[in-house]
C-alpha positions as CSV (number, residue, x, y, z in Angstrom):
1,M,-0.3,-28.4,2.9
2,K,-1.5,-25.7,0.9
3,I,0.7,-24.0,-2.1
4,R,1.4,-20.6,-0.7
5,V,0.9,-17.8,-3.2
6,L,2.1,-14.3,-3.6
7,L,0.0,-12.1,-6.1
8,V,2.3,-9.6,-7.8
9,D,0.7,-7.1,-10.2
10,D,0.5,-3.2,-10.1
11,H,-3.7,-3.1,-10.4
12,S,-5.4,-3.5,-7.0
13,F,-8.6,-4.5,-9.0
14,I,-6.3,-7.7,-10.7
15,R,-5.1,-8.5,-7.3
16,R,-8.7,-8.7,-5.5
17,A,-10.1,-10.6,-8.4
18,L,-7.2,-13.4,-8.0
19,R,-8.1,-13.2,-4.4
20,I,-11.8,-13.9,-4.9
21,S,-11.3,-16.6,-7.9
22,L,-8.7,-18.6,-6.1
23,G,-9.8,-18.1,-2.7
24,D,-12.2,-21.1,-2.7
25,E,-9.2,-23.5,-3.9
26,S,-8.2,-25.9,-1.6
27,A,-4.9,-26.4,-2.3
28,L,-4.0,-22.9,-2.3
29,E,-3.5,-20.2,0.4
30,I,-2.8,-16.8,-1.1
31,V,0.1,-15.4,1.6
32,G,0.6,-12.0,0.2
33,E,0.1,-9.2,-2.2
34,A,3.0,-6.6,-4.2
35,E,2.2,-3.9,-6.8
36,N,5.6,-4.3,-8.5
37,G,8.7,-6.4,-8.4
38,Q,10.7,-4.8,-6.2
39,L,7.9,-5.0,-3.1
40,A,7.4,-8.7,-4.1
41,I,11.2,-9.2,-3.5
42,A,11.5,-7.7,-0.5
43,Q,8.1,-9.7,0.8
44,I,9.9,-13.0,-0.5
45,E,12.2,-13.9,2.6
46,N,9.6,-13.2,5.2
47,L,6.4,-14.7,3.2
48,K,8.3,-17.9,2.0
49,P,5.7,-18.5,-1.0
50,D,5.8,-21.4,-2.8
51,V,4.7,-19.7,-5.8
52,V,4.9,-16.3,-7.4
53,L,2.0,-15.4,-9.4
54,M,3.5,-12.6,-11.6
55,D,2.8,-9.6,-13.7
56,I,4.7,-8.5,-16.2
57,Q,4.3,-4.7,-17.0
58,M,4.8,-3.2,-13.8
59,P,6.2,0.4,-12.5
60,V,9.6,0.8,-10.2
61,M,10.4,-3.2,-11.3
62,D,8.9,-4.9,-14.3
63,G,8.2,-8.5,-13.8
64,V,11.1,-10.1,-16.1
65,E,13.3,-8.3,-14.0
66,A,11.9,-9.5,-10.8
67,T,11.6,-13.3,-12.2
68,K,15.7,-12.8,-12.7
69,Q,16.8,-11.4,-9.3
70,I,14.3,-14.0,-7.6
71,G,15.6,-16.9,-9.7
72,D,18.9,-15.6,-8.4
73,R,18.2,-14.9,-4.6
74,F,15.3,-17.8,-4.0
75,P,16.0,-20.4,-6.5
76,E,13.4,-22.9,-4.5
77,T,10.1,-20.4,-5.4
78,K,8.5,-21.4,-8.7
79,I,7.2,-18.2,-10.6
80,L,4.1,-18.3,-13.1
81,I,3.9,-15.3,-15.3
82,L,0.4,-14.0,-15.6
83,T,-0.3,-11.2,-18.0
84,V,-2.2,-9.6,-20.8
85,D,1.0,-9.3,-22.8
86,D,1.9,-12.4,-25.6
87,T,4.5,-10.8,-26.7
88,E,7.6,-13.3,-27.9
89,E,10.2,-11.2,-26.5
90,Y,8.6,-11.0,-23.0
91,I,7.8,-14.8,-22.9
92,S,11.3,-15.6,-24.0
93,Q,13.1,-13.2,-21.4
94,A,10.6,-14.5,-18.4
95,L,11.4,-18.3,-19.4
96,K,15.1,-17.8,-19.9
97,Y,15.2,-15.9,-16.3
98,G,13.5,-18.8,-14.9
99,A,9.5,-18.4,-15.0
100,S,8.5,-21.7,-14.8
101,G,5.0,-20.8,-16.9
102,Y,3.4,-18.2,-19.0
103,I,-0.1,-17.7,-19.3
104,L,-2.4,-15.1,-20.0
105,K,-5.0,-13.1,-17.7
106,N,-8.1,-14.5,-19.5
107,T,-7.4,-17.8,-18.6
108,P,-10.2,-19.1,-16.3
109,P,-9.6,-19.7,-12.8
110,E,-9.8,-23.6,-12.8
111,E,-7.1,-23.5,-15.3
112,L,-5.3,-20.7,-13.3
113,S,-4.9,-22.8,-10.1
114,F,-4.1,-26.0,-12.0
115,A,-1.2,-24.1,-13.6
116,I,0.0,-22.8,-10.2
117,Q,-0.2,-26.7,-8.7
118,A,1.5,-27.6,-12.1
119,V,4.7,-25.4,-11.8
120,Y,4.8,-26.0,-8.0
121,R,5.0,-29.7,-8.7
122,G,8.1,-28.7,-10.7
123,Y,6.1,-29.1,-14.4
124,M,6.3,-26.1,-17.1
125,H,3.2,-24.6,-17.9
126,L,2.5,-23.0,-20.6
127,D,-0.7,-21.4,-22.9
128,L,-0.9,-24.1,-25.7
129,N,-0.5,-20.7,-28.3
130,L,2.3,-19.1,-26.3
131,G,4.4,-22.5,-26.3
132,R,4.4,-22.4,-29.9
133,K,5.6,-19.1,-30.4
134,V,8.6,-20.2,-27.7
135,I,9.4,-23.4,-29.7
136,A,9.1,-21.4,-33.2
137,R,11.6,-18.7,-31.7
138,I,14.3,-21.6,-30.0
139,P,16.8,-21.6,-33.0
140,E,17.0,-18.0,-32.8
141,N,16.9,-17.8,-29.2
142,V,19.2,-20.5,-27.6
143,E,22.8,-20.9,-27.7
144,V,23.0,-24.8,-27.8
145,S,24.4,-27.6,-30.1
146,T,24.9,-31.5,-30.3
147,T,28.2,-30.3,-28.7
148,D,26.6,-29.7,-25.8
149,W,24.3,-32.8,-25.9
150,D,27.4,-34.6,-26.0
151,K,28.9,-33.4,-22.9
152,L,26.0,-35.4,-20.8
153,T,26.2,-38.8,-20.2
154,P,23.6,-41.3,-21.4
155,R,21.8,-41.1,-17.9
156,E,21.7,-37.6,-18.0
157,Q,20.5,-37.4,-21.6
158,Q,17.7,-39.8,-20.2
159,I,16.9,-37.4,-17.1
160,V,16.8,-34.4,-19.8
161,K,14.4,-35.8,-21.7
162,L,11.9,-36.9,-19.2
163,I,12.4,-33.6,-17.9
164,A,11.2,-32.1,-21.6
165,T,8.2,-34.5,-20.9
166,G,7.2,-32.3,-17.8
167,A,8.2,-35.4,-15.6
168,N,9.2,-34.5,-11.9
169,N,12.0,-35.6,-9.5
170,E,10.2,-38.3,-8.2
171,E,8.3,-39.5,-11.5
172,I,12.0,-39.5,-13.1
173,A,13.3,-41.6,-9.9
174,S,10.6,-44.1,-10.5
175,Q,11.0,-44.3,-14.2
176,L,14.8,-44.9,-14.4
177,Y,14.9,-46.9,-10.7
178,I,17.0,-44.8,-9.1
179,S,16.5,-42.6,-5.8
180,T,15.4,-39.1,-6.0
181,K,18.6,-38.0,-4.4
182,T,20.5,-38.9,-7.6
183,V,18.0,-37.5,-10.1
184,K,18.6,-34.1,-7.9
185,N,22.5,-34.7,-8.2
186,H,22.2,-35.6,-12.0
187,V,20.1,-32.1,-12.8
188,T,22.6,-29.8,-11.1
189,N,25.3,-31.8,-12.7
190,I,22.9,-31.1,-16.1
191,L,22.5,-27.5,-15.2
192,S,26.2,-26.7,-14.4
193,Q,27.0,-28.2,-17.7
194,L,25.3,-26.7,-20.2
195,N,25.2,-23.6,-18.2
196,L,21.2,-23.4,-17.6
197,R,19.4,-21.6,-14.8
198,N,16.5,-24.2,-14.4
199,R,14.2,-27.0,-15.4
200,T,12.0,-24.7,-17.5
201,Q,15.6,-23.9,-19.8
202,I,16.3,-27.8,-19.8
203,A,12.8,-28.6,-21.4
204,I,13.3,-25.5,-23.9
205,L,16.6,-26.4,-24.7
206,V,16.8,-30.4,-25.4
207,T,13.5,-29.2,-27.6
208,S,15.7,-27.4,-29.8
209,I,18.6,-30.0,-29.9
210,L,16.5,-32.9,-31.0
211,N,14.1,-30.8,-33.4
212,Y,16.3,-28.8,-35.1
213,S,20.1,-30.6,-34.7
């Protein structure tokens, strides 16, 4: 089964270039296009994309606001930011609102395909330099403490650490010798306990707890 991808960018030539560059990827299917976040949201219910490839700076509704609304309304849909803008504030906001990755438009097609497949499988994907920027800002951007960490059971702490390494639910279940359903239940409780929206935020926050506490 192919990964269904929705392209969101206000420049038609960018969308066309993405269609061409990703068109030969056997694992992917481009199911639609949108020129702004508002139109993207309108299409998601019908097109049911697995991954939204999202630009940041767009008219009507930008990628950050669209990411927030998609995360609220369609939590199963993964969002990968693809932009020319490496501004730290944009990166931080996009990840805060639920993006599973953030990469730049000069990324080679084969790496872009890999990133799409990675976020579809539940991994967080960041350009190396962008990832360093995010980690550098963590102490200023997040509100978390060892008290939050202590709210979690030992098993939940194990799961959080594995999420931070990029492990998906199946891999966590295999490593801890528990069922995938049990992992999902733990992840739901972790999100509730730490007041987070998604696995990406879990990964960022656990990094801050372990590195800066």
